[in-house]
C-alpha positions as CSV (number, residue, x, y, z in Angstrom):
1,M,0.0,0.0,0.0
2,S,1.3,3.5,-0.9
3,S,2.3,6.0,1.7
4,C,2.3,9.8,1.6
5,T,2.9,12.9,3.5
6,V,1.7,16.5,3.0
7,E,3.1,19.2,5.3
8,L,3.7,22.9,5.6
9,R,6.8,24.4,6.9
10,G,6.2,28.0,8.0
11,G,8.7,30.7,7.4
12,L,11.1,28.5,5.3
13,Y,11.7,30.1,1.9
14,R,13.6,28.6,-1.0
15,D,13.9,30.1,-4.5
16,S,12.1,28.4,-7.3
17,V,15.3,27.1,-9.0
18,A,16.5,25.4,-5.8
19,L,13.0,23.8,-5.3
20,M,12.9,22.6,-8.9
21,Q,16.2,20.8,-8.4
22,I,15.1,19.3,-5.0
23,S,11.7,18.2,-6.4
24,R,13.3,16.4,-9.3
25,T,15.9,14.7,-7.0
26,V,13.2,13.4,-4.6
27,A,10.8,12.4,-7.4
28,E,13.5,10.2,-9.0
29,L,14.3,8.3,-5.8
30,P,13.4,4.6,-5.8
31,G,9.8,3.9,-4.9
32,V,8.7,7.6,-5.1
33,T,5.6,8.1,-7.3
34,S,5.1,11.8,-7.0
35,A,6.7,14.7,-5.2
36,L,5.9,18.4,-5.0
37,I,8.4,20.6,-3.0
38,A,7.4,24.2,-3.6
39,M,6.2,27.4,-2.0
40,A,2.5,27.2,-1.1
41,T,1.4,29.7,-3.7
42,P,-2.2,29.4,-5.0
43,L,-1.0,27.8,-8.2
44,N,1.0,25.2,-6.4
45,L,-1.8,24.4,-4.0
46,E,-4.1,23.8,-7.0
47,L,-1.7,21.0,-8.0
48,L,-2.2,19.0,-4.8
49,P,-5.6,17.4,-5.7
50,R,-4.4,16.8,-9.3
51,L,-1.5,14.8,-7.8
52,G,-3.8,12.9,-5.5
53,F,-3.0,14.8,-2.3
54,E,-5.4,16.3,0.1
55,P,-5.9,20.1,-0.2
56,L,-4.4,22.5,2.4
57,P,-6.8,25.4,2.8
58,E,-4.8,26.8,5.7
59,A,-1.6,27.2,3.7
60,R,-0.1,30.7,3.2
61,P,2.2,31.7,0.2
62,D,5.2,32.0,2.6
63,D,4.9,28.4,3.7
64,L,7.0,25.7,2.2
65,L,4.9,22.8,0.9
66,V,6.2,19.3,1.1
67,A,4.1,16.6,-0.6
68,V,5.6,13.1,-1.3
69,R,3.9,9.8,-2.2
70,A,5.8,6.5,-2.3
71,D,5.1,2.9,-2.8
72,D,5.6,2.0,0.8
73,E,6.6,3.4,4.2
74,A,10.3,2.5,3.8
75,S,10.5,4.4,0.4
76,L,8.7,7.4,1.9
77,A,11.1,7.5,4.9
78,A,14.1,7.3,2.6
79,A,12.7,10.1,0.5
80,L,12.1,12.4,3.4
81,A,15.5,11.7,4.8
82,R,17.0,12.6,1.5
83,L,14.9,15.8,1.4
84,E,16.3,16.9,4.8
85,E,19.9,16.3,3.4
86,L,19.1,18.5,0.4
87,F,17.7,21.3,2.6
88,A,20.7,21.1,4.9
89,A,23.1,21.3,2.0
90,R,21.3,24.3,0.6
91,A,21.3,26.1,4.0
92,L,25.0,25.3,4.8
93,T,26.5,28.4,3.3
94,S,24.2,30.9,4.9
95,E,24.4,29.1,8.3
96,T,28.1,29.4,8.4
97,V,28.0,33.2,8.1
98,E,27.8,34.7,11.6
99,H,25.5,37.5,10.7
100,P,24.0,36.8,7.2
101,P,22.8,39.9,5.3
102,R,19.1,40.6,5.5
103,T,18.7,42.4,2.2
104,T,20.0,42.1,-1.4
105,R,21.7,45.5,-1.1
106,S,23.5,44.6,2.1
107,A,24.7,41.3,0.6
108,L,26.1,43.2,-2.4
109,V,27.8,45.8,-0.2
110,R,29.4,42.9,1.7
111,S,30.4,40.8,-1.3
112,G,31.0,43.4,-4.0
113,A,29.3,41.0,-6.5
114,P,28.8,42.7,-9.9
115,L,25.7,40.7,-10.8
116,V,22.6,39.3,-9.0
117,M,20.3,36.5,-10.1
118,V,16.8,37.1,-8.8
119,S,14.5,34.1,-8.6
120,V,11.6,35.0,-6.4
121,P,7.8,35.1,-7.0
122,G,7.1,37.7,-9.7
123,R,5.2,40.0,-7.3
124,S,8.4,40.4,-5.2
125,A,10.9,40.7,-8.1
126,L,10.7,44.5,-8.4
127,V,11.9,45.1,-4.9
128,E,14.8,42.7,-5.0
129,S,15.9,43.7,-8.5
130,M,15.7,47.4,-7.7
131,D,17.7,46.8,-4.6
132,A,20.4,45.2,-6.7
133,L,20.4,48.0,-9.3
134,Q,20.7,50.7,-6.7
135,A,23.6,48.8,-5.2
136,G,25.4,49.0,-8.6
137,A,24.8,45.4,-9.8
138,D,23.5,44.0,-13.0
139,V,20.4,41.8,-12.7
140,M,19.5,38.4,-14.2
141,L,15.8,38.2,-13.5
142,F,14.8,34.5,-13.7
143,S,11.3,35.2,-12.2
144,D,8.3,35.2,-14.5
145,N,4.8,36.8,-14.0
146,V,6.5,40.2,-13.5
147,P,4.1,43.0,-14.7
148,V,5.2,44.8,-17.8
149,S,5.1,48.1,-16.0
150,E,7.6,46.9,-13.5
151,E,9.8,45.4,-16.2
152,I,9.9,48.9,-17.9
153,R,10.6,50.6,-14.6
154,L,13.6,48.2,-13.8
155,K,15.0,48.6,-17.3
156,E,14.8,52.4,-17.2
157,E,16.6,52.4,-13.9
158,A,19.3,50.0,-15.3
159,H,19.8,52.2,-18.3
160,R,20.1,55.3,-16.1
161,R,22.8,53.6,-14.1
162,G,24.7,52.0,-17.0
163,L,23.6,48.6,-15.9
164,L,21.6,45.7,-17.5
165,V,18.5,43.8,-16.6
166,M,18.3,40.4,-18.2
167,G,14.7,39.3,-18.1
168,P,12.1,38.8,-16.6
169,D,11.8,35.1,-17.4
170,C,15.5,35.0,-18.5
171,G,16.7,31.5,-18.3
172,T,20.0,31.6,-20.1
173,A,23.2,33.7,-19.7
174,I,26.9,33.4,-19.8
175,V,28.8,36.2,-18.0
176,G,32.5,36.3,-17.3
177,G,32.7,32.7,-18.5
178,V,30.1,31.5,-16.0
179,G,26.9,29.9,-17.2
180,L,23.8,31.0,-15.3
181,S,20.6,28.9,-15.1
182,F,20.2,26.9,-18.3
183,A,23.5,27.4,-20.1
184,N,26.0,25.4,-22.0
185,V,29.7,25.1,-21.3
186,M,31.4,27.4,-23.9
187,R,35.1,28.0,-24.5
188,P,36.2,31.7,-24.3
189,G,35.8,33.5,-27.6
190,R,35.1,36.7,-29.3
191,V,31.4,36.4,-30.3
192,G,28.9,38.2,-28.0
193,I,25.3,37.1,-28.2
194,V,22.2,39.1,-27.2
195,A,19.1,36.9,-27.1
196,A,15.4,37.3,-26.4
197,S,15.3,33.5,-26.5
198,G,17.0,31.1,-24.1
199,T,16.9,27.9,-26.2
200,G,17.6,29.9,-29.3
201,A,20.8,31.2,-27.7
202,Q,21.7,27.6,-26.6
203,Q,21.2,26.3,-30.2
204,V,23.5,29.0,-31.6
205,C,26.1,28.2,-28.8
206,A,25.9,24.5,-29.7
207,L,26.5,25.2,-33.4
208,L,29.3,27.7,-32.7
209,D,31.0,25.2,-30.4
210,A,30.9,22.5,-33.1
211,A,32.7,25.0,-35.4
212,G,35.3,25.5,-32.7
213,I,34.1,29.1,-31.8
214,G,33.7,30.4,-28.3
215,V,31.7,33.3,-26.8
216,S,32.6,36.4,-24.9
217,A,29.2,36.6,-23.3
218,V,25.5,35.5,-23.8
219,L,23.1,38.1,-22.5
220,G,19.4,37.2,-22.3
221,T,16.8,40.0,-22.4
222,G,13.5,38.3,-21.7
223,G,10.9,37.4,-24.3
224,R,9.0,40.7,-24.0
225,D,11.9,43.0,-24.4
226,L,11.3,43.6,-28.1
227,S,7.6,44.3,-27.6
228,R,6.4,47.9,-28.3
229,A,5.7,48.4,-24.6
230,V,9.2,47.5,-23.4
231,G,10.9,49.1,-26.5
232,A,13.9,46.8,-26.7
233,R,15.5,48.5,-23.8
234,S,17.7,45.6,-22.6
235,S,18.5,44.5,-26.2
236,L,19.8,48.0,-27.1
237,D,21.8,48.3,-23.8
238,A,23.2,44.8,-24.1
239,M,24.4,45.4,-27.7
240,A,26.0,48.7,-26.6
241,M,27.8,46.9,-23.8
242,L,29.2,44.3,-26.1
243,D,30.2,46.9,-28.6
244,A,32.3,48.6,-25.8
245,H,33.7,45.2,-24.7
246,A,37.3,44.8,-25.9
247,G,36.9,41.0,-26.0
248,T,34.0,41.0,-28.5
249,D,34.7,41.1,-32.2
250,L,31.2,40.2,-33.4
251,V,27.8,41.0,-31.9
252,V,24.9,38.6,-32.6
253,M,21.3,39.6,-31.8
254,L,18.5,37.0,-32.1
255,S,14.8,37.0,-31.3
256,K,11.5,35.8,-32.4
257,P,10.0,38.2,-35.0
258,P,9.2,41.5,-33.2
259,P,6.8,44.2,-34.5
260,S,8.2,45.9,-37.6
261,D,9.1,49.1,-35.9
262,M,11.0,47.3,-33.1
263,A,12.8,45.3,-35.8
264,E,13.8,48.5,-37.6
265,L,15.0,50.0,-34.3
266,V,17.2,47.0,-33.4
267,E,18.6,46.7,-36.9
268,A,19.4,50.4,-37.0
269,A,21.2,50.2,-33.6
270,A,23.1,47.1,-34.8
271,A,24.2,48.9,-37.9
272,A,25.4,51.8,-35.8
273,L,27.7,49.7,-33.7
274,S,31.5,50.0,-34.2
275,T,31.6,46.2,-33.9
276,P,30.3,44.1,-36.8
277,A,26.8,42.7,-36.0
278,V,24.5,39.9,-37.3
279,V,20.8,40.2,-36.5
280,G,18.4,37.3,-36.8
281,F,14.6,37.4,-36.2
282,L,13.3,33.9,-36.4
283,G,10.1,33.0,-38.2
284,A,8.4,32.2,-41.5
285,G,10.4,33.3,-44.5
286,R,13.5,34.1,-42.3
287,D,16.7,32.3,-41.6
288,D,16.5,29.4,-39.1
289,L,19.0,29.2,-36.3
290,T,21.4,27.0,-38.2
291,A,21.4,29.4,-41.2
292,L,21.9,32.4,-38.8
293,T,24.9,30.6,-37.3
294,G,26.2,30.2,-40.9
295,K,26.1,33.9,-41.3
296,V,28.0,34.4,-38.1
297,L,30.7,32.0,-39.3
298,A,30.8,33.9,-42.7
299,A,31.2,37.2,-40.9
300,L,34.2,35.7,-39.1
301,G,35.7,34.6,-42.4
302,L,35.1,30.9,-41.6
303,P,33.8,28.1,-43.8
304,P,30.2,26.9,-43.5
305,L,29.4,24.3,-40.8
306,E,28.0,20.9,-41.5
307,P,26.3,20.2,-38.1
308,P,27.0,16.7,-36.8
309,Q,24.3,14.1,-37.0
310,W,24.1,10.5,-35.7
311,L,21.6,8.6,-37.9
312,S,19.7,5.3,-37.3
313,P,17.9,3.2,-39.9
314,L,14.2,3.5,-40.2
315,P,12.2,0.8,-38.2
316,G,11.6,-2.1,-40.4
317,N,7.9,-1.8,-39.7
318,F,7.8,2.0,-40.0
319,R,4.3,3.3,-40.2
320,H,3.7,6.4,-42.3
321,G,1.8,8.7,-40.0
322,A,1.7,12.2,-38.4
323,V,4.6,13.9,-36.8
324,R,4.3,14.6,-33.1
325,G,6.8,17.0,-31.6
326,L,7.4,17.2,-27.8
327,F,9.6,20.1,-26.9
328,S,11.1,21.7,-23.8
329,G,12.3,24.8,-25.6
330,G,9.7,27.3,-26.9
331,T,11.9,28.7,-29.6
332,L,13.0,25.2,-30.7
333,C,9.3,24.3,-31.0
334,D,8.6,27.4,-33.0
335,E,11.5,26.8,-35.3
336,A,10.5,23.2,-35.9
337,M,6.9,24.2,-36.7
338,V,8.1,26.9,-39.2
339,V,10.4,24.4,-40.9
340,A,8.0,21.4,-40.9
341,S,4.9,23.3,-41.9
342,D,6.6,24.3,-45.2
343,L,6.4,20.6,-46.1
344,L,3.4,19.4,-44.1
345,G,1.0,22.3,-43.9
346,P,-0.8,23.2,-40.6
347,I,0.7,21.9,-37.4
348,R,-1.4,22.1,-34.2
349,S,0.2,23.5,-31.1
350,N,-0.2,25.2,-27.7
351,I,2.0,28.0,-29.1
352,P,0.6,27.9,-32.7
353,L,2.1,29.8,-35.6
354,D,-1.5,30.7,-36.6
355,P,-4.3,31.1,-34.1
356,S,-6.5,28.7,-36.0
357,W,-4.0,26.0,-35.4
358,A,-4.3,26.2,-31.6
359,L,-4.7,23.0,-29.5
360,G,-7.5,22.8,-27.0
361,P,-6.8,22.5,-23.2
362,D,-6.3,18.7,-23.5
363,L,-3.5,19.3,-26.0
364,K,-4.9,16.6,-28.2
365,A,-5.7,16.7,-31.9
366,P,-5.5,14.4,-35.0
367,G,-2.7,14.9,-37.5
368,H,0.5,16.8,-37.0
369,L,1.1,18.6,-33.7
370,M,4.0,20.0,-31.7
371,I,3.8,20.9,-28.0
372,D,6.0,23.3,-26.0
373,F,6.1,21.6,-22.5
374,G,8.1,24.6,-21.3
375,D,5.1,27.0,-21.7
376,D,4.2,28.7,-18.5
377,Q,0.8,27.0,-18.4
378,L,2.6,23.6,-18.2
379,T,5.3,24.5,-15.7
380,Q,3.1,26.0,-13.0
381,G,4.2,24.2,-9.8
382,R,6.4,21.8,-11.8
383,P,10.1,21.7,-12.6
384,H,10.9,22.8,-16.1
385,P,10.9,20.0,-18.7
386,M,14.6,20.4,-19.2
387,I,14.9,19.2,-15.6
388,D,12.0,16.8,-15.2
389,W,11.1,14.5,-18.1
390,T,7.9,13.1,-16.5
391,L,5.2,14.8,-18.6
392,R,7.1,14.4,-21.9
393,L,7.8,10.7,-21.3
394,E,4.1,10.1,-20.5
395,R,3.1,11.8,-23.7
396,F,5.9,10.1,-25.6
397,A,4.5,6.7,-24.7
398,E,1.0,7.8,-25.5
399,E,1.9,9.0,-28.9
400,A,4.0,6.0,-29.7
401,A,0.9,3.8,-29.0
402,D,-1.2,5.9,-31.3
403,P,-1.5,4.2,-34.7
404,D,-1.8,7.6,-36.4
405,C,1.7,8.7,-35.2
406,G,4.6,8.0,-37.6
407,V,7.3,10.2,-36.3
408,L,8.2,11.5,-32.8
409,L,10.3,14.6,-32.7
410,V,11.9,15.6,-29.4
411,D,14.5,18.1,-28.2
412,V,17.2,17.2,-25.6
413,V,18.9,20.2,-24.2
414,L,22.2,19.7,-22.3
415,G,24.1,22.0,-20.1
416,F,23.9,23.5,-16.6
417,G,20.5,23.2,-15.0
418,S,19.2,20.5,-17.3
419,H,18.7,16.8,-16.5
420,A,22.0,15.2,-15.5
421,A,21.5,12.1,-17.7
422,P,18.7,12.6,-20.3
423,A,19.7,9.6,-22.4
424,D,19.1,7.3,-19.4
425,V,15.5,8.3,-19.2
426,L,14.8,8.8,-22.9
427,A,16.6,5.8,-24.5
428,P,14.3,3.1,-23.1
429,A,11.3,5.0,-24.5
430,V,13.0,5.5,-27.9
431,K,13.7,1.7,-28.1
432,L,10.0,0.8,-27.3
433,A,8.7,3.4,-29.9
434,T,11.0,2.2,-32.7
435,E,10.2,-1.4,-32.0
436,S,6.5,-0.5,-32.5
437,G,7.3,1.1,-35.9
438,V,7.5,4.8,-34.9
439,A,10.6,6.7,-36.1
440,V,12.2,8.9,-33.5
441,V,14.1,12.1,-34.4
442,V,16.1,14.0,-31.7
443,S,17.3,17.6,-31.7
444,L,20.3,17.5,-29.4
445,I,21.3,20.9,-28.2
446,G,24.7,20.7,-26.4
447,T,28.4,21.4,-26.6
448,S,31.5,19.3,-26.2
449,G,32.0,20.6,-22.7
450,D,28.6,20.0,-21.3
451,P,28.6,17.8,-18.2
452,Q,26.1,15.3,-19.6
453,G,28.5,14.5,-22.5
454,L,27.4,15.5,-26.0
455,Q,28.9,12.5,-27.8
456,P,27.9,9.9,-25.2
457,T,24.3,11.2,-25.2
458,A,24.1,11.2,-29.0
459,L,25.5,7.7,-29.2
460,A,23.2,6.3,-26.5
461,L,20.1,7.7,-28.3
462,Q,21.4,6.5,-31.6
463,A,21.9,3.0,-30.2
464,A,18.3,3.0,-29.0
465,G,17.1,3.7,-32.5
466,A,16.8,7.5,-32.8
467,S,18.3,9.7,-35.5
468,V,20.1,12.6,-33.7
469,Y,20.8,16.0,-35.1
470,L,22.8,18.9,-33.5
471,S,20.7,21.3,-35.7
472,N,17.1,21.6,-34.6
473,A,16.1,22.8,-38.1
474,A,17.8,19.8,-39.7
475,A,15.9,17.5,-37.2
476,A,12.6,19.1,-38.1
477,R,13.3,18.8,-41.9
478,A,14.2,15.1,-41.4
479,A,11.0,14.5,-39.4
480,A,8.9,16.1,-42.1
481,A,10.7,14.3,-44.9
482,L,9.9,10.9,-43.2
483,V,6.3,11.8,-43.0
484,K,6.3,12.8,-46.7
485,G,8.1,9.6,-47.7
486,T,11.0,11.6,-49.3
487,V,13.7,9.9,-47.2
């Protein structure tokens, strides 16, 4: 008989990134069937009944919620013991400080740190970020659900002080050679990247690394930065900073397609830099990320790159059916839909290219579809799908069992913050799918230095029966070609 515990721990705060990692670690322990370690916000409390736990109406947002279910008492006890070890490890640094600072500003005054990563609930992000800016530090704002008005206020303050706000909802950056949040291991180089897309920046990094090129910095801006309301404030400031940086010989700016006036503003700013620049706005009729990287290499006077690929033969019993894409990266999903729809026509999605192609709340539809599992609606109270494969693996098995599915397309993003061994969890599912006649195509986003191991991950997935591509665009074309029967 299964055993479970649901408890509240008052006055114990942990940031969302730390809790994502802890939840994933506990959920993967032997015998654990579900685990939710999170702050008791309304959104997280709504998840309790869905996971089979009793509701907690007395909970407050500043309570820490611990909900764990296991197969038996022994597994539950082991999970809770491991949880305490994880909490103790996280607290060790602050507990060894005799008088820990009580505010962001006092911590900065003590440490002299030039940059602060803010990962608090969106309603609290303004105070902490403003505190950091007024102390003279740049800010990487990981938090989402920050009002646009507060984003503008922060970015105006940063500009006034000659600082930078990366975000809100900024998940990728490399500053001073250090990867922040979801970032790949990159060698030092002279290409500086400004990106309103985290996984878009990671794809470009992966392709540059394959060409032997490093970066001076990767500066995220947040997905709303190029909206008319925000006015590209961080993008313009970040490009200017890289232009003034002696270690940057080429500036790359990439984003999903902004409004035309914002595109013109950014392109004009890029053209005015003293440093050469390459600008790429992703979307229909535009360069994909691989083509954009080719332009970067050409600007550096380097030959074109043939991105590596690790191919497997088609299953002998291959069934010609629809392509089903299961993504952790929103930009990667967008790019795959743009590429594949040129060959296949409409592709249904929760982030559709056309509103008429939108999936319903159940995310089900006949025919071709691609789902961004990293969309905010699917990550509320859950670790990001780069960390936790649970939802994607469940859907992977479901699609593989659907006789109308012919090709499964999935991204695997390596680097800091992502799952430590994605091939271990995905390869068994790939093997089962290919044995049932479904072709599996993997877009593998990673570099030679990533801790998961780019080559070992690719070879493990290839051995399981997947065809693996370093280029997401190439993976999408391959998936569409299989469906069309042109391979």
